[in-house]
N, CA, C and O atoms as a DFTB+ gen file, in Angstrom:
612 C
 N C O
     1  1       5.934      10.067      11.057
     2  2       5.684      11.254      10.276
     3  2       4.714      12.185      11.017
     4  3       4.878      13.406      11.016
     5  1       3.707      11.580      11.645
     6  2       2.748      12.380      12.400
     7  2       3.441      13.119      13.535
     8  3       3.204      14.307      13.750
     9  1       4.295      12.411      14.257
    10  2       5.004      13.051      15.375
    11  2       5.933      14.159      14.883
    12  3       6.056      15.200      15.529
    13  1       6.581      13.939      13.748
    14  2       7.445      14.972      13.182
    15  2       6.663      16.214      12.798
    16  3       7.100      17.334      13.063
    17  1       5.507      16.019      12.174
    18  2       4.668      17.162      11.796
    19  2       4.201      17.922      13.031
    20  3       4.208      19.153      13.047
    21  1       3.795      17.186      14.068
    22  2       3.361      17.846      15.306
    23  2       4.510      18.598      15.972
    24  3       4.309      19.669      16.545
    25  1       5.713      18.033      15.896
    26  2       6.876      18.718      16.470
    27  2       7.132      20.037      15.748
    28  3       7.467      21.038      16.380
    29  1       6.975      20.038      14.426
    30  2       7.191      21.279      13.683
    31  2       6.074      22.293      13.926
    32  3       6.315      23.499      13.882
    33  1       4.869      21.821      14.180
    34  2       3.792      22.739      14.574
    35  2       4.161      23.400      15.897
    36  3       4.026      24.614      16.051
    37  1       4.627      22.595      16.852
    38  2       5.029      23.139      18.155
    39  2       6.186      24.122      18.001
    40  3       6.214      25.159      18.664
    41  1       7.128      23.801      17.138
    42  2       8.250      24.707      16.881
    43  2       7.746      26.019      16.288
    44  3       8.200      27.094      16.680
    45  1       6.815      25.935      15.352
    46  2       6.239      27.144      14.756
    47  2       5.510      27.991      15.780
    48  3       5.629      29.217      15.773
    49  1       4.755      27.348      16.660
    50  2       4.063      28.081      17.727
    51  2       5.085      28.739      18.645
    52  3       4.903      29.880      19.069
    53  1       6.161      28.016      18.950
    54  2       7.230      28.587      19.777
    55  2       7.857      29.811      19.136
    56  3       8.157      30.793      19.814
    57  1       8.051      29.750      17.841
    58  2       8.601      30.911      17.132
    59  2       7.662      32.107      17.237
    60  3       8.109      33.242      17.400
    61  1       6.379      31.853      17.143
    62  2       5.402      32.943      17.226
    63  2       5.317      33.536      18.633
    64  3       5.148      34.746      18.788
    65  1       5.432      32.699      19.643
    66  2       5.245      33.168      21.018
    67  2       6.510      33.774      21.613
    68  3       6.464      34.846      22.218
    69  1       7.638      33.091      21.442
    70  2       8.835      33.483      22.194
    71  2       9.860      34.294      21.416
    72  3      10.794      34.829      22.014
    73  1       9.717      34.395      20.133
    74  2      10.699      35.151      19.352
    75  2       9.991      36.314      18.668
    76  3       8.966      36.128      18.014
    77  1      10.534      37.491      18.822
    78  2       9.886      38.673      18.275
    79  2      10.420      39.119      16.934
    80  3       9.899      40.072      16.354
    81  1      11.452      38.452      16.420
    82  2      12.026      38.911      15.155
    83  2      11.063      38.637      13.998
    84  3      10.218      37.745      14.069
    85  1      11.208      39.409      12.957
    86  2      10.345      39.273      11.779
    87  2      10.528      37.893      11.148
    88  3       9.550      37.256      10.755
    89  1      11.775      37.430      11.049
    90  2      12.040      36.118      10.454
    91  2      11.358      35.007      11.245
    92  3      10.785      34.086      10.663
    93  1      11.420      35.098      12.576
    94  2      10.799      34.069      13.414
    95  2       9.283      34.066      13.247
    96  3       8.664      33.005      13.168
    97  1       8.692      35.248      13.193
    98  2       7.237      35.332      13.021
    99  2       6.830      34.765      11.659
   100  3       5.855      34.021      11.561
   101  1       7.573      35.116      10.615
   102  2       7.272      34.587       9.277
   103  2       7.426      33.067       9.271
   104  3       6.586      32.355       8.720
   105  1       8.508      32.573       9.889
   106  2       8.712      31.123       9.979
   107  2       7.572      30.436      10.705
   108  3       7.100      29.383      10.275
   109  1       7.129      31.029      11.808
   110  2       6.014      30.461      12.563
   111  2       4.715      30.484      11.790
   112  3       3.951      29.519      11.809
   113  1       4.465      31.599      11.102
   114  2       3.233      31.738      10.314
   115  2       3.207      30.718       9.174
   116  3       2.141      30.217       8.818
   117  1       4.359      30.412       8.608
   118  2       4.415      29.423       7.533
   119  2       4.384      27.993       8.075
   120  3       3.742      27.117       7.495
   121  1       5.079      27.765       9.185
   122  2       5.210      26.407       9.722
   123  2       3.905      25.861      10.286
   124  3       3.555      24.708      10.033
   125  1       3.188      26.673      11.041
   126  2       1.997      26.160      11.733
   127  2       0.939      25.634      10.756
   128  3       0.503      24.495      10.920
   129  1       0.505      26.401       9.749
   130  2      -0.533      25.842       8.865
   131  2      -0.024      24.698       7.983
   132  3      -0.742      23.725       7.749
   133  1       1.219      24.818       7.493
   134  2       1.735      23.764       6.619
   135  2       1.869      22.446       7.368
   136  3       1.314      21.429       6.951
   137  1       2.606      22.467       8.475
   138  2       2.813      21.225       9.212
   139  2       1.550      20.793       9.951
   140  3       1.381      19.609      10.244
   141  1       0.662      21.740      10.255
   142  2      -0.638      21.378      10.813
   143  2      -1.447      20.566       9.817
   144  3      -2.068      19.565      10.176
   145  1      -1.435      21.004       8.560
   146  2      -2.137      20.260       7.505
   147  2      -1.508      18.879       7.312
   148  3      -2.214      17.886       7.135
   149  1      -0.175      18.827       7.348
   150  2       0.510      17.531       7.242
   151  2       0.093      16.610       8.381
   152  3      -0.174      15.429       8.163
   153  1       0.036      17.150       9.594
   154  2      -0.355      16.349      10.760
   155  2      -1.777      15.816      10.598
   156  3      -2.053      14.665      10.937
   157  1      -2.673      16.645      10.085
   158  2      -4.056      16.200       9.867
   159  2      -4.087      15.061       8.847
   160  3      -4.765      14.055       9.059
   161  1      -3.357      15.218       7.746
   162  2      -3.337      14.173       6.720
   163  2      -2.753      12.873       7.254
   164  3      -3.301      11.799       7.007
   165  1      -1.645      12.963       7.985
   166  2      -1.041      11.755       8.559
   167  2      -1.968      11.132       9.594
   168  3      -2.057       9.908       9.689
   169  1      -2.652      11.956      10.362
   170  2      -3.602      11.446      11.344
   171  2      -4.745      10.695      10.687
   172  3      -5.146       9.630      11.156
   173  1      -5.267      11.245       9.608
   174  2      -6.353      10.583       8.874
   175  2      -5.879       9.245       8.328
   176  3      -6.593       8.246       8.417
   177  1      -4.675       9.223       7.760
   178  2      -4.142       7.977       7.213
   179  2      -3.938       6.940       8.307
   180  3      -4.150       5.746       8.090
   181  1      -3.527       7.399       9.479
   182  2      -3.311       6.493      10.602
   183  2      -4.629       5.900      11.087
   184  3      -4.709       4.707      11.379
   185  1      -5.659       6.734      11.171
   186  2      -6.966       6.284      11.655
   187  2      -7.638       5.349      10.644
   188  3      -8.257       4.357      11.030
   189  1      -7.515       5.663       9.364
   190  2      -8.138       4.824       8.339
   191  2      -7.546       3.420       8.333
   192  3      -8.241       2.448       8.037
   193  1      -6.270       3.317       8.660
   194  2      -5.627       2.016       8.672
   195  2      -5.445       1.409       7.293
   196  3      -5.196       0.210       7.164
   197  1      -5.568       2.223       6.275
   198  2      -5.410       1.768       4.895
   199  2      -3.924       1.565       4.593
   200  3      -3.101       2.385       5.003
   201  1      -3.565       0.496       3.889
   202  2      -2.152       0.290       3.555
   203  2      -1.604       1.421       2.678
   204  3      -2.320       1.982       1.849
   205  1      -0.349       1.738       2.873
   206  2       0.336       2.753       2.074
   207  2       0.479       2.283       0.623
   208  3       0.346       3.069      -0.315
   209  1       0.755       0.984       0.459
   210  2       1.048       0.447      -0.868
   211  2       0.462      -0.955      -0.997
   212  3       0.640      -1.801      -0.120
   213  1      -0.238      -1.184      -2.101
   214  2      -0.770      -2.510      -2.419
   215  2      -0.199      -2.907      -3.775
   216  3      -0.303      -2.163      -4.750
   217  1       0.404      -4.087      -3.819
   218  2       0.959      -4.622      -5.061
   219  2       0.198      -5.905      -5.363
   220  3       0.185      -6.829      -4.549
   221  1      -0.442      -5.964      -6.539
   222  2      -1.201      -7.158      -6.895
   223  2      -1.057      -7.440      -8.389
   224  3      -0.276      -6.786      -9.080
   225  1      -1.817      -8.420      -8.881
   226  2      -1.728      -8.818     -10.288
   227  2      -2.103      -7.699     -11.247
   228  3      -1.634      -7.678     -12.386
   229  1      -2.937      -6.772     -10.807
   230  2      -3.397      -5.689     -11.683
   231  2      -2.400      -4.543     -11.769
   232  3      -2.340      -3.848     -12.782
   233  1      -1.620      -4.342     -10.716
   234  2      -0.675      -3.231     -10.708
   235  2      -0.327      -2.796      -9.304
   236  3      -0.238      -3.607      -8.382
   237  1      -0.133      -1.502      -9.162
   238  2       0.296      -0.900      -7.904
   239  2      -0.760       0.111      -7.483
   240  3      -1.239       0.895      -8.302
   241  1      -1.121       0.091      -6.213
   242  2      -2.012       1.121      -5.680
   243  2      -1.313       1.760      -4.492
   244  3      -1.002       1.096      -3.503
   245  1      -1.072       3.057      -4.606
   246  2      -0.379       3.813      -3.568
   247  2      -1.348       4.827      -2.977
   248  3      -2.208       5.362      -3.675
   249  1      -1.198       5.083      -1.686
   250  2      -2.119       5.986      -0.983
   251  2      -2.185       7.364      -1.630
   252  3      -3.251       7.980      -1.652
   253  1      -1.065       7.862      -2.158
   254  2      -1.071       9.189      -2.784
   255  2      -1.182       9.129      -4.300
   256  3      -1.836       9.976      -4.907
   257  1      -0.554       8.140      -4.911
   258  2      -0.511       8.077      -6.375
   259  2      -1.775       7.501      -6.994
   260  3      -2.071       7.763      -8.160
   261  1      -2.520       6.722      -6.225
   262  2      -3.683       6.041      -6.775
   263  2      -3.276       4.734      -7.431
   264  3      -2.193       4.210      -7.166
   265  1      -4.138       4.211      -8.282
   266  2      -3.913       2.927      -8.947
   267  2      -3.159       3.154     -10.252
   268  3      -3.525       4.016     -11.051
   269  1      -2.099       2.367     -10.459
   270  2      -1.332       2.396     -11.709
   271  2      -1.201       0.952     -12.178
   272  3      -0.646       0.111     -11.470
   273  1      -1.711       0.670     -13.369
   274  2      -1.689      -0.689     -13.916
   275  2      -0.285      -1.052     -14.394
   276  3       0.507      -0.183     -14.760
   277  1       0.005      -2.352     -14.382
   278  2       1.326      -2.804     -14.840
   279  2       1.595      -2.377     -16.279
   280  3       2.739      -2.098     -16.637
   281  1       0.555      -2.323     -17.106
   282  2       0.740      -1.939     -18.506
   283  2       1.238      -0.503     -18.643
   284  3       1.816      -0.145     -19.670
   285  1       1.022       0.312     -17.629
   286  2       1.462       1.709     -17.664
   287  2       2.915       1.879     -17.223
   288  3       3.524       2.918     -17.482
   289  1       3.468       0.873     -16.563
   290  2       4.797       0.991     -15.955
   291  2       5.842       0.363     -16.867
   292  3       5.794      -0.834     -17.148
   293  1       6.791       1.183     -17.328
   294  2       7.866       0.709     -18.196
   295  2       9.015       0.117     -17.386
   296  3       9.708      -0.785     -17.858
   297  1       9.218       0.617     -16.176
   298  2      10.315       0.143     -15.341
   299  2      10.331       0.859     -14.007
   300  3       9.452       1.664     -13.698
   301  1      11.350       0.549     -13.224
   302  2      11.519       1.128     -11.890
   303  2      12.913       1.716     -11.773
   304  3      13.867       1.205     -12.360
   305  1      13.020       2.781     -11.021
   306  2      14.338       3.367     -10.765
   307  2      14.430       3.686      -9.276
   308  3      13.521       4.281      -8.699
   309  1      15.540       3.282      -8.666
   310  2      15.797       3.629      -7.270
   311  2      16.481       4.986      -7.278
   312  3      17.496       5.176      -7.947
   313  1      15.922       5.919      -6.538
   314  2      16.473       7.276      -6.474
   315  2      16.742       7.639      -5.026
   316  3      16.033       7.203      -4.119
   317  1      17.772       8.438      -4.822
   318  2      18.072       8.959      -3.490
   319  2      18.261      10.450      -3.569
   320  3      18.788      10.983      -4.546
   321  1      17.822      11.111      -2.526
   322  2      17.952      12.557      -2.440
   323  2      18.340      12.871      -0.998
   324  3      17.758      12.324      -0.061
   325  1      19.310      13.742      -0.825
   326  2      19.712      14.128       0.520
   327  2      19.079      15.467       0.859
   328  3      19.266      16.458       0.154
   329  1      18.326      15.475       1.951
   330  2      17.668      16.684       2.426
   331  2      18.142      16.918       3.849
   332  3      17.824      16.151       4.757
   333  1      18.902      17.979       4.033
   334  2      19.448      18.317       5.351
   335  2      20.127      17.119       6.003
   336  3      19.804      16.751       7.132
   337  1      21.044      16.530       5.304
   338  2      21.875      15.401       5.725
   339  2      21.089      14.120       5.992
   340  3      21.650      13.165       6.528
   341  1      19.832      14.074       5.640
   342  2      19.036      12.851       5.766
   343  2      18.729      12.327       4.366
   344  3      18.214      13.055       3.517
   345  1      19.050      11.058       4.140
   346  2      18.794      10.474       2.822
   347  2      17.334      10.066       2.694
   348  3      16.780       9.381       3.554
   349  1      16.735      10.498       1.612
   350  2      15.374      10.120       1.269
   351  2      15.476       9.163       0.091
   352  3      16.074       9.498      -0.932
   353  1      14.906       7.993       0.223
   354  2      14.961       7.002      -0.843
   355  2      13.591       6.903      -1.508
   356  3      12.561       6.898      -0.834
   357  1      13.594       6.823      -2.828
   358  2      12.363       6.759      -3.603
   359  2      12.419       5.600      -4.584
   360  3      13.488       5.221      -5.062
   361  1      11.265       5.052      -4.870
   362  2      11.103       4.127      -5.986
   363  2      10.319       4.905      -7.035
   364  3       9.143       5.218      -6.849
   365  1      10.981       5.206      -8.124
   366  2      10.321       5.951      -9.199
   367  2       9.713       4.953     -10.176
   368  3      10.403       4.066     -10.679
   369  1       8.432       5.101     -10.437
   370  2       7.767       4.285     -11.442
   371  2       7.934       5.002     -12.782
   372  3       7.395       6.090     -12.986
   373  1       8.676       4.386     -13.679
   374  2       8.902       4.973     -15.002
   375  2       7.705       4.605     -15.876
   376  3       7.479       3.435     -16.183
   377  1       6.962       5.602     -16.261
   378  2       5.695       5.377     -16.958
   379  2       5.848       5.507     -18.471
   380  3       6.633       6.318     -18.962
   381  1       5.085       4.696     -19.200
   382  2       5.067       4.804     -20.664
   383  2       4.495       6.150     -21.097
   384  3       4.992       6.769     -22.037
   385  1       3.453       6.596     -20.410
   386  2       2.765       7.838     -20.770
   387  2       2.556       8.706     -19.521
   388  3       1.464       8.715     -18.952
   389  1       3.604       9.439     -19.089
   390  2       3.468      10.267     -17.888
   391  2       2.344      11.299     -17.994
   392  3       1.650      11.559     -17.012
   393  1       2.162      11.882     -19.168
   394  2       1.107      12.891     -19.338
   395  2      -0.274      12.260     -19.179
   396  3      -1.171      12.871     -18.598
   397  1      -0.450      11.054     -19.687
   398  2      -1.719      10.355     -19.538
   399  2      -2.026      10.053     -18.078
   400  3      -3.166      10.191     -17.633
   401  1      -1.002       9.640     -17.337
   402  2      -1.195       9.391     -15.905
   403  2      -1.550      10.690     -15.187
   404  3      -2.473      10.719     -14.374
   405  1      -0.817      11.765     -15.486
   406  2      -1.071      13.045     -14.813
   407  2      -2.475      13.572     -15.082
   408  3      -3.050      14.264     -14.242
   409  1      -3.028      13.251     -16.241
   410  2      -4.380      13.716     -16.567
   411  2      -5.420      13.150     -15.598
   412  3      -6.445      13.787     -15.355
   413  1      -5.172      11.975     -15.049
   414  2      -6.128      11.358     -14.126
   415  2      -5.588      11.236     -12.700
   416  3      -6.258      10.683     -11.828
   417  1      -4.399      11.742     -12.463
   418  2      -3.752      11.619     -11.153
   419  2      -4.466      12.456     -10.091
   420  3      -5.143      13.433     -10.412
   421  1      -4.310      12.065      -8.828
   422  2      -4.857      12.891      -7.743
   423  2      -4.265      14.302      -7.765
   424  3      -3.163      14.515      -8.271
   425  1      -4.997      15.242      -7.219
   426  2      -4.604      16.657      -7.259
   427  2      -3.218      16.900      -6.658
   428  3      -2.443      17.679      -7.211
   429  1      -2.894      16.255      -5.549
   430  2      -1.590      16.453      -4.915
   431  2      -0.453      16.046      -5.845
   432  3       0.577      16.719      -5.899
   433  1      -0.635      14.952      -6.573
   434  2       0.382      14.500      -7.526
   435  2       0.546      15.529      -8.637
   436  3       1.668      15.838      -9.039
   437  1      -0.562      16.058      -9.132
   438  2      -0.497      17.081     -10.181
   439  2       0.235      18.325      -9.687
   440  3       1.013      18.931     -10.424
   441  1      -0.020      18.700      -8.433
   442  2       0.606      19.912      -7.887
   443  2       2.112      19.741      -7.708
   444  3       2.859      20.706      -7.865
   445  1       2.568      18.542      -7.386
   446  2       3.996      18.327      -7.148
   447  2       4.754      17.902      -8.404
   448  3       5.982      17.810      -8.380
   449  1       4.047      17.645      -9.490
   450  2       4.684      17.126     -10.701
   451  2       5.730      18.072     -11.277
   452  3       6.799      17.620     -11.688
   453  1       5.454      19.361     -11.316
   454  2       6.432      20.288     -11.912
   455  2       7.681      20.385     -11.042
   456  3       8.790      20.473     -11.568
   457  1       7.518      20.368      -9.730
   458  2       8.683      20.366      -8.839
   459  2       9.497      19.097      -8.998
   460  3      10.727      19.141      -9.010
   461  1       8.815      17.964      -9.121
   462  2       9.512      16.698      -9.341
   463  2      10.277      16.724     -10.659
   464  3      11.413      16.257     -10.738
   465  1       9.644      17.272     -11.689
   466  2      10.288      17.361     -13.002
   467  2      11.560      18.201     -12.912
   468  3      12.575      17.862     -13.521
   469  1      11.505      19.294     -12.154
   470  2      12.678      20.146     -11.976
   471  2      13.823      19.440     -11.268
   472  3      14.987      19.792     -11.457
   473  1      13.495      18.439     -10.449
   474  2      14.514      17.659      -9.742
   475  2      14.947      16.426     -10.535
   476  3      15.789      15.652     -10.079
   477  1      14.368      16.249     -11.718
   478  2      14.727      15.111     -12.551
   479  2      13.913      13.854     -12.288
   480  3      14.293      12.767     -12.724
   481  1      12.800      13.990     -11.581
   482  2      11.929      12.860     -11.277
   483  2      10.712      12.883     -12.189
   484  3      10.316      13.933     -12.695
   485  1      10.132      11.723     -12.386
   486  2       8.857      11.632     -13.073
   487  2       7.723      11.892     -12.090
   488  3       7.975      12.225     -10.932
   489  1       6.467      11.745     -12.539
   490  2       5.338      12.075     -11.667
   491  2       4.988      11.007     -10.631
   492  3       4.295      11.309      -9.660
   493  1       5.447       9.767     -10.812
   494  2       5.034       8.676      -9.919
   495  2       6.213       8.184      -9.084
   496  3       7.016       7.372      -9.544
   497  1       6.310       8.680      -7.861
   498  2       7.407       8.333      -6.958
   499  2       6.850       7.854      -5.628
   500  3       5.942       8.462      -5.061
   501  1       7.406       6.759      -5.144
   502  2       6.990       6.193      -3.865
   503  2       8.125       6.404      -2.882
   504  3       9.234       5.916      -3.098
   505  1       7.860       7.120      -1.812
   506  2       8.873       7.334      -0.786
   507  2       9.067       6.041      -0.007
   508  3       8.124       5.527       0.594
   509  1      10.277       5.522      -0.019
   510  2      10.567       4.296       0.724
   511  2      10.580       4.553       2.225
   512  3      10.426       3.620       3.014
   513  1      10.760       5.799       2.624
   514  2      10.827       6.134       4.052
   515  2       9.492       5.953       4.759
   516  3       9.467       5.787       5.978
   517  1       8.391       5.981       4.031
   518  2       7.073       5.861       4.659
   519  2       6.532       4.436       4.617
   520  3       5.432       4.178       5.107
   521  1       7.287       3.516       4.042
   522  2       6.821       2.138       3.922
   523  2       7.297       1.298       5.105
   524  3       8.365       1.558       5.658
   525  1       6.518       0.298       5.492
   526  2       6.921      -0.541       6.625
   527  2       8.030      -1.539       6.293
   528  3       8.581      -2.170       7.196
   529  1       8.362      -1.688       5.013
   530  2       9.443      -2.581       4.587
   531  2      10.409      -1.792       3.713
   532  3      10.093      -0.689       3.267
   533  1      11.581      -2.356       3.471
   534  2      12.593      -1.681       2.672
   535  2      12.257      -1.651       1.188
   536  3      11.423      -2.417       0.705
   537  1      12.923      -0.754       0.478
   538  2      12.661      -0.599      -0.956
   539  2      12.996      -1.866      -1.737
   540  3      12.330      -2.169      -2.727
   541  1      14.019      -2.613      -1.308
   542  2      14.378      -3.849      -2.012
   543  2      13.260      -4.884      -1.906
   544  3      12.998      -5.617      -2.860
   545  1      12.606      -4.945      -0.754
   546  2      11.477      -5.867      -0.583
   547  2      10.305      -5.458      -1.475
   548  3       9.621      -6.310      -2.043
   549  1      10.081      -4.162      -1.590
   550  2       8.994      -3.667      -2.441
   551  2       9.277      -4.020      -3.896
   552  3       8.393      -4.492      -4.610
   553  1      10.500      -3.793      -4.327
   554  2      10.865      -4.104      -5.714
   555  2      10.757      -5.603      -5.973
   556  3      10.286      -6.015      -7.033
   557  1      11.191      -6.420      -5.014
   558  2      11.073      -7.873      -5.166
   559  2       9.606      -8.285      -5.318
   560  3       9.287      -9.155      -6.128
   561  1       8.722      -7.667      -4.548
   562  2       7.288      -7.968      -4.658
   563  2       6.754      -7.551      -6.025
   564  3       5.950      -8.265      -6.624
   565  1       7.198      -6.399      -6.515
   566  2       6.762      -5.946      -7.838
   567  2       7.238      -6.913      -8.917
   568  3       6.492      -7.235      -9.842
   569  1       8.479      -7.374      -8.797
   570  2       9.033      -8.289      -9.792
   571  2       8.361      -9.661      -9.739
   572  3       8.301     -10.349     -10.758
   573  1       7.860     -10.071      -8.586
   574  2       7.113     -11.331      -8.509
   575  2       5.840     -11.251      -9.362
   576  3       5.432     -12.239      -9.973
   577  1       5.228     -10.084      -9.398
   578  2       4.010      -9.907     -10.193
   579  2       4.314      -9.560     -11.647
   580  3       3.539      -9.897     -12.542
   581  1       5.432      -8.894     -11.881
   582  2       5.768      -8.394     -13.218
   583  2       7.267      -8.618     -13.454
   584  3       8.044      -7.665     -13.397
   585  1       7.685      -9.867     -13.719
   586  2       9.117     -10.187     -13.804
   587  2       9.883      -9.434     -14.894
   588  3      11.097      -9.265     -14.783
   589  1       9.200      -8.982     -15.934
   590  2       9.894      -8.317     -17.039
   591  2      10.179      -6.840     -16.781
   592  3      10.783      -6.181     -17.628
   593  1       9.759      -6.302     -15.631
   594  2      10.031      -4.890     -15.329
   595  2      11.534      -4.634     -15.281
   596  3      12.280      -5.382     -14.650
   597  1      11.961      -3.587     -15.944
   598  2      13.367      -3.179     -15.880
   599  2      13.577      -2.399     -14.586
   600  3      12.770      -1.540     -14.232
   601  1      14.669      -2.705     -13.885
   602  2      14.992      -2.009     -12.638
   603  2      16.340      -1.334     -12.822
   604  3      17.336      -1.987     -13.132
   605  1      16.363      -0.012     -12.627
   606  2      17.584       0.778     -12.754
   607  2      18.005       1.216     -11.363
   608  3      17.216       1.810     -10.628
   609  1      19.233       0.928     -11.006
   610  2      19.717       1.266      -9.665
   611  2      20.773       2.326      -9.742
   612  3      21.304       2.745      -8.713
């Protein structure tokens, strides 16, 4: 992810330097700060060495979502979304009280919640693409701790 963000920063800089069209300049002006910020965030996560996802007896702790207790999770849903011919796989945590979670959720989750809602997603989604193991392994680990969780595929 870090390398991808850096590649898009370089692409944005290239648009600013070598292309004089208005569209290219606008694309470069938007790409450089956005993907630059992404690169910084991914770099920080890489340096910290903190796990992306921790599953334990108390619940789930995700680097972006924060801690969610098992009592808050009604079930799991596997979701897929195609973005520019690349499939993005998500594990959606179906929450008993999404509004209650959003009230204490990290700022980034709150900011993306309305966009997720427009796409038919709830507020708590784990991207399987950023995990070191597959989504089926993650779900199996969750079910080992919470066997009664409903899983919708």
